[in-house]
Residue, then its C-alpha position, 0 to 999 in steps of 0.5 A: m508440471s503442476f508444481e511449476l504452475i502452482k509456483k507461478v500462481n503463488e508468485s503472481q499473488k506476491k506483493a513486489n516489495v514488503v517491509d522487512v519486519r522482524s520479531g521484536d519490532t513495534v509496528k503499525v499495520h494498516q488494514k482494510i476493513r469492509e463494513g457493509n458497502k463502506e471500506r476504511i483503514q484500521i491501524f493495529e499497533g503492537v509488538v511483532i512476537r512471531t514471523d513465519r515463512k519470510n520468503s513465501h507468499t504465505s509469510r505471516i506476522t503475529v502482532r500483540k498489543v495490550a488493550s484495556g488490560v487484555g492482551v490482543e494478538k492478530s496475525f497478518l498475511l504480509h502479501s494479503p491485499l487487505v494489508e495496506k501497509i506496515e510501518v516499523v515504529r521501533r526496532s528491539k534487540v531480541r535473540r529469538n523468533y518467537l517471543s511467547f514469553l511476552r504473554n506472561r509478562s506485563g509492565k516493566s518486565a515486558r519491555l524490550r531493549n531498543q535498537d537504533f535503526d534508520r526508520d525512513e529506510v526501513n519503511s520506504i518501499v521502492d516498487e520500480k514496476a509500480e512507478a513505471e506503470e504510474a509514469r506510463l499512466k501519467e503520459l497516457a493522461k497527458a496525451e489524452a488531455d492534449a488530444k481533447a485540447a486539440e479537438k476543442a480548439a478545432a471545434d472552436a475554430e469551426m464555430a468561429a468560421k460558422a459565426a463569421e459566415v452568419e455575420a456575412r449573410h446578415a451583412e448581405a441581407k441588410 
């Protein structure tokens, strides 16, 4: 009973579609950063050296880059609301899931062999549920705008009738 409830909650927290990220990919991770009451998007670009629990709601990738001669690694939960989007820049041919050997290498020895892939197809995420919701919201906004326009037209007609009545009274008074 409780297992089903946990599974249901986990599924509700999952994002509908996530980019297929693999070890060896060079990715740009767009992450929301909150500083005080301001929020901004920060991009972290590097090589994915590890992917964990791909089909779970706790799926995670570890991205490594070298910044100012120092290796920096960050782990990102794919279904986190703080991860805005993940963009695959380059795909490389690797034969293992955990590329820990890259930590000990620098320069040319840290290169990975590129693999051809369709960048647009990999990075395009089609979320039918979100698109249907967006279409529904557009229809609601259009209906609301039409109702406001009709209400304004009725108010204008009423004002015109009052103006004509006032004009008629002025004409009678003269």
